[in-house]
C-alpha positions in Angstrom: -3.7 97.8 158.3 -0.2 98.5 157.3 2.6 100.4 159.1 6.1 101.5 158.1 8.4 99.4 160.2 11.8 101.2 160.9 13.5 97.9 161.4 12.6 96.5 158.0 12.4 99.8 156.2 9.1 98.8 154.6 5.4 98.9 155.2 4.2 95.6 156.8 0.7 94.3 157.6 -0.3 94.3 161.2 -1.6 91.0 162.3 -2.8 91.1 165.8 -1.9 88.4 168.4 -4.1 87.2 171.2 -4.9 89.7 173.8 -4.5 93.5 173.8 -2.2 95.3 171.4 0.9 96.1 173.4 2.4 99.7 172.9 5.4 101.3 174.5 6.1 104.9 173.7 9.2 106.8 175.0 7.8 109.5 177.2 9.5 112.7 178.5 12.6 113.3 180.4 11.1 115.6 182.9 14.0 118.2 183.2 12.3 121.2 181.4 8.8 122.1 180.1 8.0 120.0 177.1 8.3 122.0 173.7 5.9 121.5 170.8 8.4 119.1 169.1 8.1 116.7 172.1 4.3 117.1 172.1 4.2 116.1 168.4 5.5 112.7 169.4 3.0 112.2 172.1 0.2 113.2 169.8 1.4 110.5 167.4 1.2 107.9 170.1 -2.2 109.0 171.0 -3.3 108.9 167.3 -2.1 105.2 167.1 -3.8 104.1 170.2 -7.1 105.9 169.3 -7.2 104.4 165.8 -6.5 100.9 167.0 -9.2 101.3 169.4 -11.6 102.7 166.7 -10.8 99.6 164.8 -12.0 97.3 167.5 -8.7 96.4 169.2 -8.0 96.3 172.9 -4.8 98.1 173.7 -2.4 98.4 176.6 -0.3 101.5 176.3 2.7 102.3 178.6 4.6 105.6 178.4 7.6 106.0 180.7 8.6 109.1 182.7 12.5 109.4 182.9 12.9 111.1 186.2 16.6 110.3 186.7 19.4 110.8 184.1 22.1 113.3 183.3 19.7 116.3 182.5 17.4 115.8 185.4 20.4 115.7 188.0 22.0 118.6 186.4 18.8 120.6 186.3 17.9 119.9 190.0 21.4 120.8 191.1 21.1 124.1 189.3 17.7 124.8 190.8 18.9 123.7 194.3 16.0 121.3 194.5 15.8 117.6 195.4 15.5 115.4 192.2 11.9 114.5 193.3 10.9 118.1 193.8 12.5 119.1 190.4 11.0 116.5 188.1 7.6 116.5 189.7 7.3 120.2 188.8 7.8 119.4 185.0 5.8 116.2 185.2 2.7 118.1 186.4 3.1 120.6 183.6 3.4 117.8 181.1 0.0 116.2 182.1 -1.6 119.6 182.0 -0.4 119.9 178.3 -1.5 116.5 177.5 -5.0 117.1 178.9 -5.4 120.3 176.9 -4.2 118.5 173.7 -7.0 115.9 174.4 -4.4 113.2 174.6 -5.8 109.8 176.1 -4.1 108.8 179.3 -1.7 105.9 178.9 -2.7 102.9 180.9 0.6 103.0 182.8 3.1 105.8 183.5 6.1 104.0 185.1 8.8 106.3 186.6 12.4 105.2 186.5 13.0 106.0 190.2 10.1 103.8 191.2 11.4 100.8 189.2 15.0 100.5 190.4 14.6 97.0 191.5 13.4 95.8 188.2 16.2 97.7 186.5 18.8 96.1 188.8 17.4 92.6 188.0 17.9 93.2 184.3 21.5 94.3 184.8 22.3 91.3 186.9 20.9 88.9 184.2 23.0 90.7 181.6 25.9 90.3 183.7 25.3 86.5 184.4 24.8 85.8 180.7 28.1 87.4 179.8 26.7 90.5 178.0 28.0 93.0 180.7 31.1 93.7 182.6 32.2 95.9 185.4 34.8 98.6 185.1 35.7 101.2 187.6 32.5 100.8 189.5 30.2 101.1 186.5 28.5 98.3 184.5 28.7 98.3 180.7 27.0 96.3 177.8 29.5 94.6 175.5 28.0 95.3 172.1 30.5 92.9 170.6 28.6 90.0 172.3 25.3 91.0 170.6 25.6 89.8 167.0 22.5 91.8 165.9 23.7 95.1 167.2 23.0 97.9 164.7 20.1 96.2 163.0 17.5 99.0 163.8 19.8 101.9 162.8 21.5 99.9 160.0 25.0 100.4 161.4 28.0 99.1 159.6 30.3 97.9 162.6 33.5 96.5 160.9 35.5 99.5 162.1 34.3 99.1 165.8 37.1 99.8 168.2 37.2 97.0 170.7 36.7 98.0 174.4 35.6 101.5 173.6 33.0 102.6 176.2 30.7 105.5 176.6 29.1 107.0 179.8 26.9 109.7 178.5 23.3 108.9 177.6 23.4 110.3 174.1 26.1 109.9 171.6 26.7 109.8 167.8 25.9 107.1 165.5 29.4 107.4 164.0 31.0 106.4 167.4 29.2 103.3 168.7 30.6 101.8 171.9 29.9 99.6 174.9 27.2 101.7 176.7 26.7 102.0 180.4 23.9 100.0 182.3 24.9 101.2 185.7 26.6 104.5 186.5 29.2 104.7 189.2 28.0 107.2 191.9 29.2 110.7 191.6 29.6 113.2 194.4 26.1 114.9 195.1 24.1 112.6 192.8 21.2 110.3 194.0 22.3 106.6 194.2 21.1 103.1 194.8 23.3 100.0 195.7 23.5 97.3 193.0 24.9 93.9 194.2 26.7 91.7 191.8 28.7 88.7 192.9 29.2 90.2 196.5 30.3 93.5 194.9 28.4 96.6 196.1 28.1 99.2 193.4 26.6 102.5 194.6 25.2 104.3 191.5 22.1 104.8 189.3 20.8 103.3 186.1 21.8 104.4 182.6 19.1 105.7 180.4 18.7 102.9 178.0 18.3 100.2 180.5 15.4 102.0 182.2 13.1 101.6 179.2 13.9 97.9 178.6 13.1 97.2 182.3 9.8 99.2 182.3 8.6 98.0 178.9 9.1 94.3 179.7 7.8 94.6 183.2 4.5 95.9 182.1 4.1 94.4 178.7 6.2 91.4 178.6 9.1 90.3 176.5 7.7 91.2 173.0 5.9 94.3 172.3 3.6 94.9 169.3 4.6 98.6 168.8 7.4 100.8 170.1 7.2 104.5 169.3 9.4 107.5 169.6 11.1 110.4 167.5 13.6 109.6 165.0 16.3 111.0 167.2 15.8 108.0 169.4 16.6 105.4 166.9 20.3 105.5 167.8 21.6 105.0 170.5 18.5 104.7 172.6 16.2 102.2 170.7 19.2 100.3 169.4 20.5 99.7 173.0 17.1 98.8 174.1 16.9 96.0 171.5 20.4 94.7 172.5 19.7 94.7 176.3 16.1 93.2 175.9 17.0 90.5 173.4 20.1 89.5 175.1 18.2 88.7 178.2 15.0 87.0 176.7 16.4 85.4 173.5 13.1 86.7 171.9 12.3 89.5 169.5 11.8 92.6 171.6 9.4 94.6 169.2 7.3 93.7 166.2 6.8 97.2 164.8 9.1 100.1 165.3 7.4 103.4 164.4 9.2 106.7 164.6 7.9 110.3 164.1 10.0 112.9 162.2 11.2 116.3 163.7 9.2 119.4 164.0 10.9 122.4 162.4 10.0 126.1 163.0 9.6 127.9 159.6 12.4 125.6 158.2 14.8 125.8 161.1 15.6 123.6 164.0 13.9 124.9 167.2 16.4 126.6 169.4 16.2 129.0 172.2 19.2 130.9 170.8 17.2 131.5 167.7 14.1 132.8 169.5 11.9 130.1 167.9 11.6 127.8 170.9 7.8 127.2 171.8 5.9 125.5 174.4 2.1 124.9 174.3 1.6 127.7 176.8 3.5 130.0 174.5 0.9 129.3 171.8 -2.1 129.7 174.3 -0.8 133.0 175.3 -1.0 134.2 171.8 -4.6 133.0 171.7 -4.4 129.7 169.9 -6.3 126.7 171.1 -4.3 123.6 171.8 -6.6 121.6 169.6 -5.6 123.9 166.9 -2.1 122.7 167.3 -3.4 119.2 167.4 -5.1 119.6 164.0 -1.9 121.1 162.6 0.1 118.1 163.5 -2.5 115.8 161.8 -2.0 117.8 158.7 1.4 116.4 158.2 2.3 112.7 158.0 4.0 111.5 161.1 7.1 110.3 159.0 7.5 113.7 157.4 9.2 116.7 158.8 6.6 119.1 160.1 7.2 122.9 159.6 5.5 124.8 162.2 4.6 128.5 161.8 2.0 130.9 163.1 0.4 131.4 159.8 -0.2 127.7 159.6 -1.5 127.6 163.0 -4.0 130.5 162.4 -5.1 128.6 159.3 -5.7 125.5 161.3 -7.8 127.5 163.8 -9.9 128.8 160.9 -10.3 125.2 159.6 -11.7 124.1 162.9 -14.2 126.9 162.9 -15.4 126.0 159.5 -15.8 122.3 160.6 -17.9 123.4 163.6 -20.2 125.5 161.2 -21.1 122.4 159.5 -22.9 121.3 162.5 -26.1 123.0 161.2 -26.3 120.0 158.7 -25.4 117.4 161.5 -28.5 115.1 160.6 -27.2 114.6 157.0 -26.0 111.1 156.3 -22.7 110.1 154.7 -22.3 107.5 152.0 -20.6 104.3 153.2 -18.0 104.7 150.4 -16.9 108.0 152.0 -16.2 106.3 155.2 -14.4 103.4 153.6 -12.1 105.9 151.8 -11.0 107.6 155.0 -10.5 104.2 156.6 -8.3 103.1 153.6 -6.2 106.1 154.1 -5.7 105.5 157.8 -5.0 101.8 157.2 -2.1 103.0 155.1 0.4 103.8 157.8 -2.0 106.4 159.3 -2.1 108.8 156.4 -3.8 111.5 158.1 -3.3 114.2 155.5 -5.1 112.1 153.1 -7.9 111.1 155.5 -8.4 114.9 156.4 -8.6 115.8 152.8 -11.3 113.3 152.2 -13.3 114.5 155.2 -13.1 118.2 153.9 -14.2 117.0 150.5 -17.3 115.3 152.1 -18.3 118.5 153.7 -20.3 116.3 156.0 -20.4 117.0 159.9 -21.7 113.4 160.5 -18.6 112.1 158.8 -16.4 114.3 161.0 -18.3 113.1 164.1 -17.8 109.5 162.9 -13.9 110.0 163.1 -13.8 112.2 166.1 -12.7 109.3 168.3 -9.7 109.1 166.1 -8.7 112.7 165.6 -9.9 114.1 168.9 -10.6 117.5 167.7 -13.4 118.2 170.3 -15.7 119.5 167.6 -18.8 119.1 169.7 -17.3 120.3 173.0 -16.0 123.4 171.3 -19.5 124.1 169.7 -21.0 124.0 173.3 -18.3 126.5 174.5 -19.1 128.7 171.5 -22.9 128.6 172.3 -22.3 129.8 175.7 -20.1 132.7 174.6 -22.7 133.6 171.9 -25.5 133.6 174.5 -23.6 136.0 176.7 -22.9 138.3 173.8 -26.6 138.2 172.8 -27.6 139.4 176.2 -25.0 142.2 176.1 -26.3 143.2 172.5 -29.8 143.5 173.9 -28.7 145.8 176.6 -26.9 148.0 174.1 -30.0 148.2 171.8 -32.1 149.1 174.8 -29.6 152.0 175.2 -29.8 152.8 171.5 -26.2 152.1 171.1 -26.8 150.4 167.7 -23.4 150.6 166.2 -21.9 148.7 169.1 -24.8 146.2 169.1 -24.0 145.5 165.4 -20.4 144.8 166.2 -21.6 142.2 168.7 -23.8 140.6 166.1 -20.8 140.2 163.8 -18.8 138.7 166.6 -21.7 136.2 167.3 -21.6 135.3 163.6 -17.8 134.6 163.8 -18.7 132.1 166.6 -21.0 130.1 164.2 -24.4 131.7 165.0 -26.9 134.0 163.3 -29.1 136.3 165.3 -32.8 136.3 164.5 -34.9 139.0 166.1 -38.4 138.0 166.8 -41.4 139.5 168.6 -40.6 137.3 171.5 -36.9 138.5 171.4 -33.8 137.6 169.7 -32.7 133.9 169.3 -29.6 132.2 168.0 -29.6 130.2 164.9 -26.7 127.9 163.6 -24.9 129.5 160.9 
């Protein structure tokens, strides 16, 4: 099993250690409804966990919830709500979307506001070891003290300006600087008290330290996998490495895996362009969340994904065709067909190749074999279709009894689109798999 490691810029063989495979994925910042680009990242994490479990590995998956940062505080202020009220609203919507997409629950969902003590311990350790300093009531990480800074994002640091500091959570790769670990309290913001050398520092954690603290609390000093979108490589993941390894003197992560951006018909998703979509938007237009899941699987996670409604319509049609194979569910597949799919997935989760092989097999049993990996709900959807078809069959009989044959024929066609044929017998009509 090989994965492309962002740190080394090459595919590396995964060799498990003793115990469960330890996975941390950067979760949402709950300041707004997750858009489909966010959801692609969560689907990728789900795919990795599913495939490792399918291959027989035990896993421990932690996905954090960022419920205090610049964006959540600003959003709560504008909405005139407490931070907790504001973030819980979007957290509930997130979990609703994840269930609809058939994403496995993570083992732990730590929330930053509930891990303040752990975060403060980490800040204190960094200060005690000489990696952090206090300026104007805030605590900063001194990147000049961490000699490996820039190894993930492959930064060239000779031109670094000594003493440059940055307080915002996100900034450009072209301007690396000492980043904030603990932010001085501002008027109207939630705050906690950090005590360092008899100094009381009212404030809140920086974004980057939150993930380091939560990852190491629940998974230990060295993780097997750390996941996230390519936009998190710098500064977020670069800073996580610096903080974590400065404290432990151990390698923080063995495999860094990053998924690419989702575009909308070749353009970046933007509210101003009118191409900003949530899962709810897709559902309102009649599309199944699982169709979006399938659409994501058609593109390799390290490739940019171009979303469009024609592609989503085609994905919906493909799922219907897969379900129609159910009539031949008792067919067996050749072991070599399964081996070929495994070979594709072992190669850095090459889902486009794996799906192509499954379609070539045209075998429902093989689709069933890999259902635990792809999570397309092919059986569940079939049962739902059956219930709909049975209701339509009853309605058709009523129309026929009233001699409304043209309308009855239209229902027969609709039943066929659901994957069933109608056979009229002396005992009455019955449904057959199409």
